[in-house]
C-alpha positions in Angstrom: -56.4 16.3 -8.0 -56.6 12.3 -6.9 -53.4 11.5 -9.4 -51.4 14.6 -8.2 -52.3 14.1 -4.5 -51.4 10.2 -4.7 -48.1 10.6 -7.1 -47.2 14.1 -5.9 -47.0 15.3 -9.5 -47.0 19.3 -10.2 -50.0 20.4 -12.6 -47.6 21.1 -15.4 -46.1 17.6 -15.4 -49.8 16.1 -15.2 -50.9 18.2 -18.3 -48.2 16.9 -20.3 -48.8 13.6 -19.3 -52.5 13.9 -20.2 -51.6 15.1 -23.8 -49.3 12.3 -24.4 -52.2 9.9 -23.2 -54.7 11.5 -25.7 -52.3 11.1 -28.5 -51.6 7.7 -27.9 -55.0 6.9 -27.8 -55.5 8.8 -31.1 -52.8 6.8 -32.9 -54.2 3.7 -31.4 -57.8 4.5 -32.5 -56.4 5.1 -36.0 -54.6 2.3 -36.4 -57.5 -0.1 -35.4 -59.7 1.7 -37.6 -57.7 1.5 -40.8 -57.1 -2.4 -40.1 -60.7 -3.3 -40.1 -62.2 -5.8 -42.5 -63.7 -4.0 -45.6 -66.5 -5.3 -48.1 -65.1 -6.8 -51.5 -66.7 -5.2 -54.4 -67.3 -7.8 -57.2 -65.4 -6.9 -60.7 -68.0 -5.5 -63.1 -68.4 -7.7 -66.4 -66.5 -6.7 -69.3 -68.9 -6.3 -72.1 -67.7 -6.4 -76.1 -67.5 -3.2 -77.7 -70.4 -2.5 -79.9 -69.8 -3.2 -83.9 -70.1 -0.6 -86.4 -72.9 -1.7 -87.7 -75.0 -1.3 -84.6 -74.7 2.3 -85.0 -73.5 2.8 -81.5 -70.3 4.5 -80.5 -67.5 2.3 -78.6 -66.5 3.2 -75.5 -62.9 2.4 -76.2 -60.8 2.9 -79.5 -60.9 -1.0 -81.2 -57.3 -2.0 -81.8 -56.4 -2.1 -85.7 -55.9 -5.2 -87.3 -52.3 -6.0 -88.6 -51.6 -4.9 -92.1 -50.9 -8.0 -94.5 -48.4 -7.6 -97.2 -49.7 -8.0 -101.0 -49.7 -11.8 -101.5 -47.3 -13.1 -104.3 -48.6 -13.5 -107.9 -49.8 -16.8 -108.9 -47.7 -18.9 -111.1 -48.7 -19.7 -114.9 -47.0 -22.7 -116.5 -47.4 -24.9 -119.6 -48.0 -28.7 -118.9 -47.5 -30.6 -122.3 -46.9 -34.2 -123.1 -48.0 -37.2 -121.1 -50.5 -35.9 -118.9 -54.2 -36.4 -119.0 -55.2 -33.0 -119.3 -52.1 -30.7 -120.7 -52.5 -27.2 -121.0 -51.8 -23.8 -119.3 -52.2 -23.9 -115.4 -52.4 -21.3 -112.9 -51.1 -22.5 -109.6 -50.3 -21.0 -106.3 -46.7 -19.3 -105.5 -44.2 -21.8 -104.6 -45.9 -24.8 -106.5 -43.6 -27.4 -107.6 -43.5 -29.8 -110.5 -45.3 -32.2 -108.9 -48.3 -29.9 -108.3 -48.3 -29.1 -111.6 -48.8 -32.9 -112.8 -51.6 -33.2 -110.2 -53.4 -30.3 -111.6 -52.9 -31.7 -115.0 -54.9 -34.9 -114.1 -51.7 -37.0 -113.5 -48.8 -38.6 -115.6 -50.0 -41.2 -118.2 -49.2 -44.9 -117.4 -46.3 -46.2 -118.4 -44.3 -42.6 -118.6 -41.0 -42.5 -118.0 -40.2 -39.5 -115.9 -36.9 -40.5 -114.4 -35.3 -37.1 -116.1 -38.2 -35.1 -114.5 -37.3 -33.3 -111.1 -40.6 -33.3 -109.7 -39.4 -31.5 -106.4 -38.3 -28.4 -108.3 -40.1 -25.1 -107.6 -42.0 -23.5 -110.6 -40.9 -20.5 -112.3 -43.8 -18.3 -113.9 -44.2 -18.7 -117.5 -42.3 -21.8 -117.7 -43.0 -25.1 -119.7 -42.8 -28.7 -118.3 -42.6 -31.3 -120.6 -43.5 -34.8 -119.7 -42.7 -38.0 -121.1 -41.3 -36.0 -124.3 -37.7 -36.5 -125.2 -35.9 -32.9 -124.8 -34.4 -31.9 -128.1 -30.8 -32.2 -128.6 -28.8 -28.9 -129.5 -26.5 -30.6 -131.8 -29.2 -32.1 -133.9 -29.0 -29.5 -136.7 -25.0 -29.7 -136.7 -25.4 -33.8 -137.3 -27.8 -33.4 -140.3 -29.6 -36.2 -139.0 -33.1 -33.9 -139.3 -34.2 -35.1 -135.8 -32.2 -34.4 -132.3 -31.6 -37.0 -130.0 -34.6 -36.1 -128.3 -36.8 -36.1 -131.3 -38.2 -32.9 -130.9 -37.7 -31.2 -134.3 -40.1 -28.9 -135.3 -40.6 -27.7 -139.1 -37.5 -27.0 -141.2 -35.5 -29.5 -139.2 -34.6 -27.0 -136.5 -34.9 -28.5 -132.9 -37.0 -26.8 -130.3 -35.0 -24.5 -128.1 -34.0 -25.8 -124.7 -35.6 -24.1 -122.0 -33.0 -22.8 -119.3 -35.7 -22.4 -116.8 -36.7 -25.8 -117.1 -33.9 -27.9 -118.4 -32.2 -30.4 -115.8 -28.2 -30.9 -115.7 -28.8 -33.8 -117.8 -30.4 -31.6 -120.6 -28.1 -28.8 -120.5 -25.1 -31.3 -120.8 -26.2 -31.8 -124.4 -25.5 -28.3 -125.6 -22.7 -27.9 -127.6 -19.8 -27.0 -125.5 -21.6 -27.5 -122.4 -20.3 -30.1 -119.9 -21.5 -31.4 -116.5 -19.8 -28.9 -114.8 -20.7 -26.3 -116.7 -24.3 -27.7 -116.8 -24.5 -27.4 -113.0 -23.1 -23.9 -113.2 -26.2 -22.9 -115.2 -28.6 -24.8 -112.9 -26.9 -22.6 -109.7 -27.1 -19.6 -111.5 -30.8 -20.2 -112.1 -31.4 -20.9 -108.5 -29.7 -18.1 -107.2 -31.2 -15.3 -109.5 -34.5 -16.6 -109.5 -34.6 -17.9 -113.4 -33.4 -16.5 -116.6 -35.5 -13.6 -117.9 -33.4 -13.6 -121.4 -31.1 -15.6 -123.3 -28.8 -12.7 -122.5 -28.3 -13.4 -119.2 -26.7 -16.9 -120.0 -23.4 -14.4 -120.3 -23.2 -14.0 -116.6 -22.9 -17.8 -115.9 -19.3 -18.6 -115.0 -17.4 -20.4 -117.9 -19.6 -18.9 -120.7 -17.9 -16.6 -122.9 -18.8 -14.9 -126.0 -17.8 -17.3 -128.5 -19.5 -20.2 -126.3 -22.6 -18.0 -125.9 -23.1 -17.1 -129.8 -23.1 -21.1 -130.1 -25.7 -21.6 -127.3 -28.0 -18.6 -128.2 -30.0 -20.1 -130.7 -30.5 -23.2 -129.1 -32.1 -22.0 -126.0 -34.6 -19.8 -124.5 -35.6 -18.5 -121.2 
């Protein structure tokens, strides 16, 4: 009544003004209420899930361990010649000739290893000859009874040359095989993971049927 008498407002206008003031007060109270400071709760300690041996059921599924592939098989090689402990050795996959020499006790003092590629990766089932002259394929043709390599076996026949272990220089001693063809044989061996049979020698570029017939009795995988 006092506002109405002082401002000359009608009752209807005065009621509307009162409603507006009440709504504004409500919004202001809500604003201050939501902006009040609240207590912060400390995070709970995360505990490790119980192991299966404890008998307790875990509260959450445990992550599966990543599946591992089957490990590659070991490499079995025959180390012969002038080493301290010659014999058949089982080495980890990816081993090199130098690893085989160490496993055999090392090379004997004074042994010439110039023609031995110690950085070459070993093939399963191959033979590593240390300090022994490799047999020359032409030894039987020359009739000398012992080849250039001096590795003649009983009956005057030279020991076959290993296609998986021979170097370019050793392959060059084969009849009809020059430095270029010897390099082709080594390249084919590297690309295809070695020779599994003598018949695969036909796949080498530069070896025809006639040359293969001459080489077949003189080599082995």
